[in-house]
N, C-alpha and C positions, 0 to 999 in steps of 0.2 A: 273362608278359612278363619278360624278364631286366632286371636292374638297370641294365645298360649303356644300354639304350634310354631308361630313365627319366632317367638322369643326363645324357644328351646334350642334353636340353631344359634351357635356361637359366632357365626360369621367370621370364621377363622381367617387370619391374614394369609396363610399358605394354601387355603382351600383344598385340602386333600381329597374331598369328595369329587370335586371338579377336575383337578389336575392329575390325580393319581388313580381315582376309582372309576371315572366315567369314560368309556371309549369315545364318546361323542364330544367330551369336554363341555357338557351343558353348564350353563352359568347358574349353578345350583343355589348358592347363598343369595344371589341377586333375586331370583324369582321367588324364593321363600320370603325374603324381607320386603318385597314390593307389595304395598297395600292396595294400589290401584289394579283391579283385576285385569283390565285390558292391557296395561303395561306389563303385568306379570306374564300374560300370554305372549306378548311380543318378545319378551326375554326368552321364554321357552322355545318359541318358534324361530329364534335367531340361529339356533343350532340344530333343532330337531322338529320335524313336522309330524312325528308320531308319538308325541308325549303321552297322549291318553292310553296308548298301547304299552309303551315302554314303562310307564308308571305303574303298570299292572303285572307285567310278565318278566321284567329284567331280573337277573339273579342278584338282587340287591346286596346280600351278605358277601358276595364275591366281588362286588364292584363298589358303588358309591357309599352305601351304608356300612360296608365292611371296613372302610378306612375313616369313617366319621369319628371325629375327636370325642364326641359325646359317648360313643360306643365303648371307649376305653374303660369307663367306670360305671356304665349303665346302659340303657337302651339308646341306640343310635337315633338320629332324627329320622322321621318317617318320610324320607325323600321321595320315594315312589308314590306314596299316597298323596303327598302335596302336589307333585307334578300332575298326577291324574286328575285331582280336584280342580286345578287351574284350567286344564284343558276341557274338562266336563262343563265347567261354568262358562267357558268361552263359547262352546257349542250351544248351550242353553240360551245364552244372551245374544247370540248371533254375531260374535266377534269373528272377523275374517283374518286369514293370514295376510299380512301386509305385503304390498308389492314395492319394488324399488327398480323401476324400469330403467334399463340402460339402452339409450337410442342406438348404440353401435351393435347391440345384440338382437334388435327387433327383426332384422332381415335374415337371421340365422335359424336353421332348423336342426333338431336333434331327435334321433330315434332311440327310445329306451326299450330294450328287449328284456321283458320280465317285469311283472307288476307286483313284485314282492317288496319287502321293506327297503332294500337298497335301491331298487329301481324307482320306487315312489319318492324317496328322499331326494335322489338326484333330479328327478323330473320336476319336483316342486321348487327346488332351489334355482333351477334354470328358468322355469316358467315365471317365477316371481320377478325376474330381471328382464323379461320380454322375449325370451327364446320361444320359438314355436316348437312345442314338444309333443311327440306322439309316442304313446306306450303300446307295444305289441305284447299281448298276453296270451299264453297257450290255453288257458281255461276260459270259461264264460264269465268269470268275475275276477276282480283284482284281489291282491292281498298276499299271494304266495303262501308261505307257511302260516301266516296269520289266519288265513281263510281255509287253507288246505293242509293243516298240520296240527295246530294248537287246538285242543278240544274246547268245546263251548263252555264247559264248566270252569275253565281257566280264563277264557277271554270271550266275552259275549260278542256275538256277531254284530249286534247293534253298534257297539263301540268301534269295531273295525270299520264298519260301513260309514259311520259318521266321520271318522278320521280321514278315510280315503276321499270322501266327498269334499272335505275341507281343502284337500290338496288339488282335486280335480277342478274346483272352483277357480283356480288360478288360470284356467283356460287351456287345460291339457286335453288332447284328443286321445281316445283309446280305441284300439282295434283288437277285438277278441278272437279267440280260437286260431291264433297265429303261433306256430311252433317252429323254431329254427331247426333246420335239417329235415323238415317235413314240407310245410307250405310257405315257408319264409326263407328267402334267399339273401345271404349276407352281401353278395356282390351287387344285387339290385338296390339294397338299402344304402350301400356305399355311394352309388351313383345319385341317389335321391336326396340324401341328407348331408349336412356339413360335418356331423359327428354322430357316432353311435356309442351307446353304453350297453354292454352285455352284462345283465344281472339275472341270469336264469337259475342261479343256485346249482346245487349238486345233490340231487335227490334220488338218483338211481339206486336201487337196492343192492347191498353188498351181501349176496347169498353165500354163506360159508358152510352151509349144511344142506345135504340132499335128502329127499324123501317126500312122502305125502303129508298133507296138512301142515306144511311149513310156509309161513307168510313173512313178507317184509313189513316191518313196522312203518317205514316211510310210506309205502303204498297204501296200507290200511288207513293211515291217518289222512293221506292226501285225497284218496278217492271215497273214503267212508263206506266202502263195500265190504262189510264185515260178515264172516260166517256166523252161524248161530252159536255164540259162546255161552249161552245160559246153562249153568250147572255143569260146564265142562272144565276140565283141568287144563290150564294154559300156562306154558312157561314162556317168559319174555327174557331173551338173552341179550344182555347189555347193561351199561351203567350210566348212560347219558340222559339228557332231558327227553330225547325221543323214547327211550325205554320207559321212563317214568310216565310220560303221556300215554303211551300205548297200554301200559299195565293198568293205569287208572281208568282209561276208557273201557278196556275189557272188563274190569271189575264192575264198572257202572252198568255194563251190559249183562251182568249176572255171572261172569266167569269166576272160577277159583284160580287166582293168579299167583304165580311165584316168579320173582325175578332171580335169574341165575347170572352171577357176575364173577369173573375170574380173578378180580382183585378184592380188596377189603372195602368197606363202606367209605373210609376216609380217602380212598383213591378214586371214588366215583366222580366222573366229570360233571354229573348232574349238579345243579345248584342245591344248596342246603335246604332252601325252601321247598323245592320239588321233592326231595327225598323225604322230608318230614310229612309233606302232604300225601305222598304215596303210602307211607306207613300208616297215616291216619285213616286211609281208605282200606286198611287191613290187607294190603298186599304183602305177601310173605317174601322174605329175602334169603337167598342162598349164596353166601359170599365164598370167595376163594374156591371157586368151582368152575371147571371147564366141561363143556358138553363135547363128547367124543362121537357118539352116534345116536341116531333116532330111528327106531323101526318098530312097527306094530305097537304103538303107544308106550314103548319102553325107551326112556332116555338114559343112555349110558354116560355117566359122569365120572370125573376124577377130581380129587382135591388138589389144590395148588398151594405153593408157598411163594412169597415175594423175595426175589434175590437182586442184589446189586449187579448191574452190568455196565461195563466200561462204555463211556460215551452216551449213556442213556440218562435222560433227565429224571426218570422215575424208575422205581423197582419194576422188574419184569416177572410175570407169573410163570412158575415152573411146576410141571406136573409132579406130584409126589407118587413114587412107585408104590404099587399095592394098596392104593387108596380108592380104588374104583367102587362105585355104588350106583344104584339105579333109582330113577324117579318115574312116576307115571304121568303121562300128558296126552290129552286128545289133540292138542295143537302146540306148535312152537312158533313164536313170533320173534324174528331176528331184528335186533336194534344194534347191530355191530358196525355201524358206520354206513356212509353212503358215498356214491361215486358220481363223477360227472357223466352226462349223457355223451358218449363217444361220438355218435352221429352228429349231434348238434355242434360239436367243437372240432370236427375233423380238419377244418381249414386253418386252425390256429396252432402256433408253436406251443408245446406243453413244457411244464417244468418237470423235475425229476419224480414228482408224485402223481403226474398225469393231469394236473389242473392247468388251466390256461396260464401261460407265462406272461407277466407284465413287467414293465420297467418301473422306475420310481415315480413316474407320472401316471401309472395305471394304463399305459398304452400297450396294446397287444402287438403281435407281429403283422397284423393287417392295418393298412392305412385308414386313419380316421376312427379306428375302433378301440374303445376303452373297455376294461372289464374290472369287476370288483365283486365282493361278497364271497359266498361259498365256492363259486366257480374258479376262483384263484387260490382257494385253500385258506381263506380267512377264518379265524375263530368263529365257529358256527353258532352265534347267538344273534338275536335280533339287533341288539345294541351295536355289535361290531359290523353287521350288515348296513345299518343306518349310517354308521361312521364312515364306511367306504363310500356310500352314496353321497355323503356330504363332501368328502375329499375329492371324489371324481367330478362332482359338479364344478368345483373350483378349477380343476385341471382342464376340463372341457371349456369353461369360460375363457381361461387363459389361451387355450388353443384357438378358439373362435376369434379372439381379438388380435391375433397376430397379423 
């Protein structure tokens, strides 16, 4: 990294990027200012083991860079780029994630169910202290949304693989093709391990529209089993990052894509970076629009307006009478949210939204079982999933040392 990049960071006393912007509380000014590459990598991995990934796909303008002091009068510090560069250099030069073995933890064993960002982070932080960690993964490769969700043009598979291998090198065992509720039994795991972390995500499709040629964005991105979208009109319904990823993927496959969203652009939950990249890919946007029906390639829509509703944090879309119109579409792809796998979590107590209920220590209603990430309703970004993985690793460690 050149010195100019380091000097551009003001190393603020109050560290808004770290304390206010980063869900993981990464020690951002420290790793930027550190000139020793190996020490810089140690600083990054003191809080996050997925820096090479987060440095590329985090919604920076909504998080660290969005509160950067430099950004008030100009461009913010390129925090993501610097983090990714430090981790890339570490891999090239053979730096390893440091261990800090705790003799009291070496006899303990923990099962991690789910090999996505949250599970990997928790597994790594436990393994580096000597815990015997086994990850149970439903697919034939690890990564969760990193491997089975985010498109290759946003995150190269090579980066994900290298990052995961760095974590596995801590001595973690992996058992593939193991799915809770199918061939994996929670009671058997409770008898076998000292603690369990459930980090399976919540990726079941939320199908809100009926008809032929309707697909779930989550399933398309997870399994990569796409219809022939070339030269077809495709509507993607939704305004989050999944909607943007699906729309851009389909556009890259040759589809004529329009995103239909019931609120305005400023209300889109997708990151600003993703929205701009989607526009750059020439994906069309139809804002303030609700889809009512879909039949025989005709999409019946209605315009909406945003109204204030008591006890709601954001304005709610309301259909405008007599504003109906039609769009043509060969396919509709729904990106209107996802749900937990009911079969996988049937043994757990749920919260009011249907996610697994946990206490302040991330403990579930089942003995020795912790949960975090999307499956408890956490903000569904990689950074928040990683943050939960880090927090849960500390809670499990405390639990094991009792």
